[in-house]
C-alpha positions in Angstrom: 8.1 15.2 29.2 5.5 17.6 30.5 3.2 19.1 27.9 4.5 16.8 25.1 1.9 17.1 22.3 0.6 13.8 21.0 1.7 13.2 17.3 0.6 9.6 16.9 -3.0 8.5 16.9 -2.4 5.5 19.1 -1.2 5.6 22.7 1.6 3.1 22.4 3.4 5.0 19.6 2.8 8.3 21.5 4.6 6.9 24.6 7.6 5.6 22.6 7.8 8.9 20.6 7.8 11.0 23.8 10.6 8.8 25.3 12.6 9.0 22.1 12.5 12.8 21.9 13.3 13.0 25.6 16.6 11.3 24.8 17.5 13.9 22.2 16.4 12.1 19.0 14.6 13.8 16.2 11.7 12.0 14.4 9.7 12.8 11.3 7.5 15.1 13.3 10.3 17.2 14.8 12.0 17.5 11.4 8.7 18.5 9.8 8.4 21.3 12.3 12.0 22.4 11.6 11.1 22.7 7.9 8.3 25.3 8.5 7.4 27.5 6.8 7.5 25.5 3.6 7.5 27.1 0.2 4.1 28.3 -0.8 4.9 28.1 -4.5 6.0 24.5 -4.2 2.9 23.5 -2.2 0.7 24.8 -5.0 2.7 23.0 -7.7 3.8 26.3 -9.2 7.6 25.7 -9.3 9.7 24.2 -12.0 13.4 23.1 -11.8 13.7 21.2 -15.1 16.1 23.4 -17.0 19.1 25.6 -16.4 17.1 28.7 -17.1 15.2 28.1 -14.0 14.2 27.5 -11.3 10.9 29.3 -12.1 7.9 30.0 -9.9 4.6 31.3 -11.2 3.0 34.3 -9.7 0.7 37.2 -10.7 3.9 39.2 -11.4 5.5 36.4 -13.5 2.6 34.3 -14.9 4.9 32.3 -17.3 8.1 30.5 -16.9 11.2 31.5 -18.9 10.2 29.0 -21.6 6.6 30.3 -21.6 5.1 27.4 -19.6 1.9 28.4 -17.7 1.1 27.5 -14.2 -1.4 24.9 -15.6 1.3 23.1 -17.6 3.8 23.2 -14.7 1.2 21.9 -12.2 0.0 19.1 -14.5 3.6 18.1 -15.4 4.7 18.0 -11.8 1.7 15.7 -10.9 2.4 13.4 -13.9 6.0 13.0 -12.7 4.7 11.7 -9.4 2.4 9.2 -11.2 5.3 8.0 -13.3 7.4 7.3 -10.2 4.6 5.5 -8.5 3.8 3.3 -11.5 7.5 2.6 -12.0 7.9 1.4 -8.4 4.9 -0.9 -8.7 6.1 -2.2 -12.1 9.6 -2.8 -10.6 8.1 -5.0 -7.9 6.0 -6.9 -10.4 9.0 -7.5 -12.6 11.0 -8.8 -9.6 8.2 -11.3 -8.8 8.0 -12.5 -12.5 11.7 -13.2 -12.5 11.4 -15.0 -9.1 8.5 -17.1 -10.4 10.6 -18.0 -13.5 13.6 -19.0 -11.3 11.3 -21.3 -9.3 9.9 -22.9 -12.4 13.4 -23.4 -13.9 14.5 -25.2 -10.8 17.1 -22.5 -9.9 15.5 -21.7 -6.6 14.7 -23.6 -3.5 11.5 -21.6 -3.1 8.3 -23.5 -3.7 4.9 -22.5 -5.0 2.4 -22.4 -2.2 -0.7 -22.0 -4.5 0.0 -23.9 -7.8 -3.8 -24.2 -8.3 -4.1 -20.4 -8.7 -1.3 -20.5 -11.2 -3.1 -23.2 -13.2 -6.4 -21.3 -13.0 -4.8 -18.0 -14.2 -3.0 -19.8 -17.1 -6.2 -21.4 -18.2 -8.0 -18.1 -18.2 -5.3 -16.3 -20.2 -5.0 -19.0 -22.9 -1.8 -20.6 -21.6 -1.9 -24.4 -21.8 -2.7 -25.1 -18.1 -2.3 -28.9 -18.5 1.5 -28.5 -18.6 3.6 -29.3 -15.5 3.5 -26.6 -12.8 7.1 -25.7 -13.2 6.6 -25.1 -16.9 3.5 -23.0 -16.2 5.6 -20.9 -13.7 8.1 -20.0 -16.5 5.3 -19.4 -19.0 3.3 -17.2 -16.7 6.4 -15.2 -15.7 7.2 -14.7 -19.3 3.7 -13.6 -20.0 3.8 -10.9 -17.2 7.2 -9.7 -18.5 5.7 -9.5 -22.0 2.8 -7.4 -20.7 5.2 -5.0 -18.8 7.1 -4.4 -22.1 4.2 -4.1 -24.5 4.3 -1.1 -26.9 2.0 1.8 -26.0 -0.1 1.1 -29.2 -0.7 -2.6 -28.3 -3.5 -3.0 -25.7 -2.8 -5.1 -22.7 -4.1 -8.7 -22.7 -4.9 -8.3 -19.0 -7.0 -5.3 -19.6 -8.9 -7.0 -22.4 -9.5 -10.1 -20.3 -10.4 -8.6 -16.9 -12.1 -5.2 -17.5 -15.8 -4.6 -18.1 -17.0 -3.8 -21.6 -18.4 -0.4 -20.3 -15.0 0.5 -19.0 -13.2 -0.4 -22.2 -15.6 1.8 -24.2 -14.9 4.8 -21.9 -11.1 4.3 -22.0 -11.0 3.8 -25.8 -13.2 6.9 -26.3 -10.9 9.0 -24.2 -7.7 7.7 -25.7 -6.4 6.2 -22.5 -6.5 2.5 -23.4 -3.1 1.6 -22.3 -0.1 -0.5 -23.3 2.7 -1.9 -21.1 3.9 0.2 -18.2 7.5 0.2 -19.2 6.8 1.9 -22.5 4.0 4.1 -21.1 6.6 5.4 -18.6 9.1 6.1 -21.4 6.5 8.1 -23.3 5.2 9.9 -20.2 8.7 10.8 -19.1 9.5 12.2 -22.6 6.4 14.4 -22.3 7.7 15.8 -19.1 10.9 17.2 -20.6 11.4 20.9 -21.2 9.5 22.2 -24.1 7.7 19.0 -25.1 4.1 18.6 -24.0 2.5 21.9 -23.3 -1.2 20.7 -23.0 -2.1 20.2 -19.3 -5.1 18.0 -20.2 -2.9 15.8 -22.3 -0.5 15.4 -19.4 -3.4 14.5 -17.0 -4.8 11.9 -19.5 -1.3 10.5 -19.7 -1.5 10.0 -15.9 -4.8 8.2 -16.4 -3.1 5.8 -18.9 -0.4 5.1 -16.3 -3.1 4.5 -13.8 -4.5 1.7 -16.0 -1.2 0.1 -16.7 -0.5 0.4 -13.0 -3.6 -1.7 -12.3 -3.6 -4.2 -15.2 0.0 -5.2 -15.0 1.8 -4.0 -11.9 -0.9 -4.3 -9.1 -2.5 -7.3 -10.7 0.8 -9.1 -11.3 2.0 -8.4 -7.8 -1.0 -9.7 -6.0 -1.4 -12.8 -8.2 2.2 -13.8 -8.2 2.6 -13.3 -4.4 -0.4 -15.5 -3.9 1.1 -18.2 -6.2 4.5 -18.1 -4.4 3.6 -17.3 -0.8 0.0 -18.8 -0.7 -3.3 -17.1 -1.0 -4.4 -15.1 2.0 -6.9 -16.6 4.5 -8.6 -15.1 7.5 -6.3 -15.1 10.5 -6.2 -13.5 13.9 -3.2 -11.3 14.4 -1.6 -8.7 16.6 -0.3 -5.2 15.7 1.7 -2.3 17.1 5.0 -1.7 18.9 4.0 -3.8 21.9 4.4 -6.9 19.7 8.2 -6.6 20.1 9.5 -9.2 22.6 12.8 -8.0 24.3 13.7 -11.6 25.2 13.8 -12.9 21.6 16.1 -12.3 18.6 14.1 -9.7 16.7 14.2 -9.1 12.9 11.9 -6.5 11.3 11.1 -6.9 7.6 10.3 -3.4 6.3 9.0 -2.5 2.9 6.8 -4.0 0.2 8.3 -7.2 -1.2 7.5 -10.1 1.3 8.8 -13.2 -0.5 12.2 -13.1 1.0 10.8 -12.4 4.5 8.5 -15.3 4.1 11.5 -17.6 3.4 13.3 -16.0 6.4 10.4 -17.0 8.6 10.6 -20.6 7.4 14.3 -20.7 8.1 14.0 -18.9 11.5 11.5 -21.6 12.7 14.0 -24.4 12.0 15.4 -26.3 15.0 18.9 -25.2 13.9 18.3 -21.5 14.3 15.9 -21.7 17.2 18.5 -23.7 19.1 21.2 -21.1 18.1 19.1 -18.3 19.4 18.5 -20.1 22.7 22.2 -20.8 23.1 22.8 -17.0 22.7 20.4 -16.5 25.7 17.2 -15.7 23.8 13.8 -17.4 24.0 13.9 -17.9 20.2 13.8 -15.9 17.0 10.9 -13.7 15.8 10.3 -11.9 12.5 8.0 -8.9 12.5 6.3 -7.1 9.7 6.5 -3.4 9.1 4.5 -1.4 6.6 3.0 -3.2 3.6 5.4 -6.1 3.9 4.0 -6.9 7.3 0.4 -6.8 6.0 1.3 -9.4 3.4 3.0 -11.6 5.9 0.1 -11.4 8.3 -2.3 -12.3 5.5 -0.6 -15.7 5.1 0.4 -16.2 8.8 -2.1 -19.0 9.3 0.5 -21.4 7.8 2.2 -23.7 10.3 5.7 -22.4 9.7 4.6 -18.9 10.8 3.5 -20.0 14.3 5.8 -18.9 17.1 8.0 -17.1 14.5 5.9 -14.3 13.0 5.7 -11.8 15.8 3.0 -9.5 14.3 2.6 -6.4 12.3 4.3 -3.4 13.9 2.8 -0.5 12.0 3.2 2.2 9.4 6.1 4.3 8.0 5.7 7.1 10.5 6.5 4.6 13.3 9.5 2.9 11.9 12.0 5.1 13.7 10.2 4.2 16.9 10.6 0.5 16.3 14.4 0.9 16.4 14.2 3.4 19.3 12.8 0.6 21.5 16.3 -0.8 21.6 15.1 -4.4 21.0 15.3 -4.7 17.2 18.4 -6.7 16.2 18.1 -6.6 12.4 16.0 -4.2 10.4 15.6 -5.3 6.7 14.8 -2.7 4.0 13.4 -3.3 0.5 11.9 -0.8 -1.9 10.0 2.0 -0.1 9.6 3.3 2.6 12.9 3.3 4.5 13.7 6.7 6.0 17.2 8.1 5.6 17.2 8.8 9.3 17.2 5.1 10.1 21.0 4.9 10.0 21.3 7.4 12.8 18.7 5.5 14.8 20.4 2.1 14.1 23.8 3.5 15.2 22.3 4.9 18.4 20.3 1.9 19.4 22.5 -1.0 18.3 20.4 -2.3 15.4 21.9 -3.7 12.3 20.5 -2.4 9.0 20.5 -4.6 5.9 19.1 -3.7 2.5 17.6 -6.6 0.5 17.0 -4.9 -2.8 19.4 -3.1 -5.2 17.3 0.1 -5.3 17.7 0.7 -1.6 21.1 2.0 -0.6 22.5 3.6 2.6 26.1 4.6 3.1 27.8 2.3 5.5 24.9 -0.3 5.5 25.3 -4.0 4.4 23.5 -5.0 1.2 22.2 -8.6 0.8 20.1 -8.2 -2.3 17.5 -11.0 -2.6 18.4 -13.5 -5.2 16.0 -16.5 -5.5 18.9 -18.7 -6.7 20.9 -18.3 -3.4 18.0 -17.2 -1.1 18.7 -20.0 1.4 22.2 -18.9 2.1 21.2 -15.2 2.2 18.4 -15.9 4.7 20.8 -17.9 6.9 23.4 -15.1 6.9 20.7 -12.6 8.1 19.7 -15.0 10.9 23.3 -15.4 12.0 23.7 -11.6 11.9 20.6 -11.2 14.1 21.8 -13.7 16.7 25.2 -11.9 16.8 23.5 -8.5 17.3 21.3 -10.0 20.0 24.4 -11.1 21.9 25.8 -7.6 21.7 22.4 -6.2 22.9 22.4 -8.6 25.9 26.0 -7.8 26.8 25.2 -4.0 26.6 22.3 -4.5 29.1 20.3 -1.6 27.5 17.0 -1.0 29.1 14.2 -1.6 26.5 12.0 1.4 25.7 8.8 -0.4 25.0 5.4 1.0 25.7 4.0 0.4 29.2 1.0 -2.0 29.5 0.1 -4.2 26.5 1.1 -1.8 23.7 -0.5 -4.0 21.1 -3.9 -4.8 19.6 -5.7 -7.8 18.3 -6.8 -7.7 14.6 -8.0 -9.9 11.8 -6.0 -10.2 8.6 -6.5 -12.1 5.4 -9.4 -10.4 3.7 -9.6 -10.7 -0.1 -12.3 -11.0 -2.7 -12.3 -14.7 -2.0 -12.5 -14.5 1.8 -15.2 -11.8 1.7 -17.1 -14.1 -0.7 -16.6 -16.9 1.8 -18.0 -14.8 4.6 -21.1 -14.2 2.5 -21.7 -17.9 1.9 -19.8 -18.0 -1.4 -22.6 -15.9 -3.0 -22.0 -12.3 -3.8 -25.7 -11.7 -4.1 -25.9 -12.1 -0.3 -23.8 -9.0 0.0 -25.7 -7.2 -2.7 -29.0 -7.9 -0.9 -27.7 -6.3 2.3 -26.8 -3.2 0.2 -30.2 -3.1 -1.5 -31.9 -3.3 1.8 -29.8 -0.4 3.1 -28.1 -2.3 5.9 -24.9 -1.5 4.1 -25.2 1.8 2.3 -22.0 1.2 0.3 -18.3 0.6 0.7 -15.2 2.8 0.8 -11.6 1.8 0.2 -9.6 3.7 2.8 -6.1 3.2 1.5 -2.6 4.6 1.1 -0.2 6.4 3.4 0.0 8.2 6.6 1.3 11.8 6.8 2.8 14.2 9.3 1.1 17.2 7.7 -2.2 16.9 9.6 -0.3 17.2 12.9 -1.1 13.8 14.2 -0.3 10.7 12.1 -3.3 8.4 11.6 -5.9 10.8 13.0 -7.5 11.6 9.7 -7.7 7.9 8.8 -9.2 7.0 12.2 -11.7 9.8 12.2 -12.9 9.3 8.6 -13.2 5.6 9.1 -15.3 6.0 12.3 -17.6 8.5 10.5 -18.2 6.2 7.7 -19.0 3.1 9.7 -21.4 5.1 11.9 -23.3 5.9 8.6 -23.5 2.2 7.7 -20.7 2.4 5.1 -18.3 -0.5 5.1 -14.6 0.3 5.1 -11.9 -1.7 3.3 -8.4 -0.8 4.4 -5.1 -1.2 2.6 -1.5 -0.1 3.1 -0.5 2.1 6.0 -4.2 2.9 6.5 -4.7 -0.7 7.5 -1.9 -0.4 10.1 -3.6 2.7 11.5 -6.9 0.7 11.7 -5.1 -2.2 13.4 -3.1 -0.1 15.8 -6.3 1.6 17.0 -8.2 -1.7 17.4 -10.5 -0.9 14.5 -10.1 -4.2 12.7 -11.9 -6.3 15.2 -15.5 -7.4 15.8 -15.6 -5.0 18.8 -15.8 -2.2 16.2 -19.3 -3.4 15.2 -20.6 -1.7 18.4 -19.6 1.7 16.9 -21.1 1.0 13.5 -24.6 2.1 12.4 -27.4 -0.3 13.2 -27.7 -1.7 9.7 -24.0 -2.3 9.2 -23.8 -3.7 12.8 -26.5 -6.3 12.0 -24.6 -7.4 8.9 -21.3 -7.7 10.9 -23.0 -9.8 13.5 -24.9 -12.0 11.0 -21.8 -12.7 8.9 -19.1 -12.5 11.7 -17.0 -9.8 10.1 -15.9 -6.4 11.4 -17.1 -3.2 9.7 -13.4 -2.3 9.0 -11.6 -5.0 7.1 -8.0 -5.1 5.7 -7.1 -6.3 2.3 -3.4 -5.9 3.2 -0.8 -3.8 1.5 -1.0 -0.7 -0.8 -0.6 -3.0 -3.8 -3.7 -4.9 -2.7 -5.6 -1.9 -4.0 -5.7 -4.1 -7.1 -7.7 -6.7 -5.2 -10.1 -4.1 -4.0 -10.7 -3.1 -7.6 -11.2 -6.8 -8.5 -14.0 -6.8 -5.9 -15.5 -3.6 -7.3 -15.5 -5.0 -10.8 -17.1 -8.3 -9.6 -19.9 -6.3 -8.0 -20.5 -4.3 -11.1 -20.4 -7.4 -13.3 -23.0 -9.1 -11.1 -25.3 -6.1 -11.1 -24.8 -5.6 -14.8 -23.6 -2.0 -14.4 -20.4 0.0 -14.7 -18.0 0.5 -11.8 -18.8 4.3 -11.9 -22.5 3.5 -11.1 -21.8 1.6 -7.8 -22.3 3.0 -4.3 -18.6 2.9 -3.6 -15.8 5.3 -3.3 -12.0 5.5 -2.6 -10.3 7.6 0.1 -6.7 8.5 0.6 -7.1 10.5 3.8 -3.3 10.8 4.5 -1.7 10.9 1.1 2.1 11.1 1.2 4.1 9.7 -1.7 4.3 8.8 -5.4 2.7 5.3 -5.4 -0.4 6.9 -3.9 -0.6 9.3 -6.8 -0.4 6.4 -9.3 -3.2 4.5 -7.4 -5.3 7.7 -7.3 -5.2 7.9 -11.1 -6.1 4.2 -11.1 -9.2 4.8 -9.0 -10.2 7.8 -11.2 -9.8 5.7 -14.3 -12.2 3.2 -12.8 -14.8 5.9 -12.4 -14.6 6.2 -8.6 -15.1 9.2 -6.4 -11.7 9.5 -4.9 -11.2 11.5 -1.7 -7.6 12.8 -1.2 -6.1 14.7 1.7 -3.9 16.6 2.1 -4.4 18.3 -1.2 -1.8 17.2 -3.8 0.3 20.1 -5.2 -2.3 21.3 -7.7 -3.8 24.3 -6.0 -1.9 26.7 -8.2 -3.9 25.6 -11.3 -7.7 26.2 -11.4 -7.7 24.3 -14.7 -6.1 21.2 -13.2 -8.3 21.3 -10.1 -11.5 21.7 -12.2 -10.4 18.9 -14.5 -9.8 16.5 -11.7 -12.7 17.5 -9.4 -15.4 18.3 -12.0 -14.6 17.5 -15.7 -13.3 14.0 -14.8 -16.9 12.9 -14.4 -17.4 13.2 -18.2 -14.1 11.5 -18.9 -14.2 8.4 -16.7 -17.2 8.8 -14.4 -14.9 9.5 -11.4 -13.7 12.6 -9.8 -11.4 13.9 -7.1 -12.8 15.1 -3.7 -10.4 17.5 -1.9 -11.3 17.8 1.8 -9.1 17.9 4.9 -11.9 17.7 7.4 -12.9 14.0 8.0 -16.5 14.8 8.9 -17.0 17.0 5.8 -15.3 14.3 3.7 -17.7 11.7 5.1 -20.6 14.0 4.3 -19.6 14.2 0.7 -18.8 10.5 0.3 -22.2 9.6 1.9 -24.0 12.0 -0.5 -22.2 10.4 -3.4 -23.1 6.9 -2.3 -26.8 7.8 -1.7 -27.0 9.3 -5.2 -25.6 6.1 -6.7 -28.1 4.1 -4.7 -30.9 6.2 -5.9 -29.8 5.8 -9.5 -29.7 2.0 -9.1 -33.1 2.1 -7.3 -31.8 0.6 -4.1 -33.9 1.2 -1.0 
């Protein structure tokens, strides 16, 4: 298509996108354009649809809603509702893992624990008798996590007491945001969001901070720890990413979403002689399972395991690309759990012969098969999915559809498996080696570039790419997570080659310690691991997290879990860059509270900036100010 404007940052996705549109399909970008112009009141957060007397929108002519709510209240309440949904989704995933861990411990599941040592270590630290048999520990730990989820709001979390710095505890208690369990915090927060209940915008924002803390100290922590226990702790591993990973000659299954335990079992089953032989009998080279979104990041992080070899096909990319994966015509089964599974996937699947299967009860599509993961019958479920994929491959082969894969390679090398432990390993198991490089100025600081991708900036991934490049040029190390990691990987940024584009100081560290300037911690839930690293640095230096030369960046914010994580970062006292601007522009009070007053509350603040260069300028200035205060060179 002549003159087709590039909407994806990477060339492979652009090529498949152009081909898809030329065949009459509409993707997220075309639908975004069809929605323009969008409501200006809604974009500023100044609309309310809670009661039957509305909807109301706030303007100079009508500065109050029918009930008398000001724009400040409406904006803060709308933002809190997003934080509630994000925290709920992470808590849901955490609860699922706790129940799976219990099923394994009770002998009700064929799943095994790949890292029982971590389970024993965690139990020991939390006061659970770690000398008991591993199966009993699995049940006890699962019960402990479920107990933390359901703690009353007035009862502080054991995890927060155990893992947080004393200086953080003091700040949180002073501000009244020392949190209880997320289930009850969510109930309270939702009650505040009802019509004519909480009419104090600052109280609503502090409630979001409470959610941010329960999000971290139960949901994110629980997810990362229990996934390590069940699937194995991540280790450094070479990998591949992007649409070009898809092999048209194999039976192809894409695992899309955020809950990787079932997909991990599927990989084990797919590698068996039984199913590889069945695939070859159907005319395929074999069976491959690919990762998509955060699920793929988690799968790649543990893909050094033997059972993944020749079966795990790589990490395909982020949510903006998922329609394109199906549009290649070579995906036989597309699995969906939790977020993000676009409603449009049904049309794409029907057009290109892909079988959609949901694997979690919260995900439902009309006319799509549901095989909700149950650890007690997971073997049978995995086998039924593999059989369905082979059947679909046969139909694909019979139809003789021409694959629409990118020309050339269409994929990139990358390095997965970074965590607090593997970073420490790179620095000789001594965090002080990293700190010395920071003190000398070879590394000015570090920024977590995490979260979603968005269509709003016109080109998905561009803001992530450009900000990351600006930061490493300035000797600032970047830690990726979530769809940002996919953007890094799909643009060949998570390799040692990127050291050539880093500033001289950071480049010297990369070469000395054999690590790229842009590393990936994995999924969006691995923001919890990033905060573990930040806390470990602060503890070693004897300072607070708010005093460190670090920052967080969400350069392409899109959905609710990102809002929950943003409040988590703010609660930790971090400068948190966000773009595009959340729907808060209609309230100067809310904007000022988050971008200025927050410093006095938690030590953190929001940085609103769409231009990646200007954002990098502000982040660098913040980092340099923190270095000066710590008397680093």
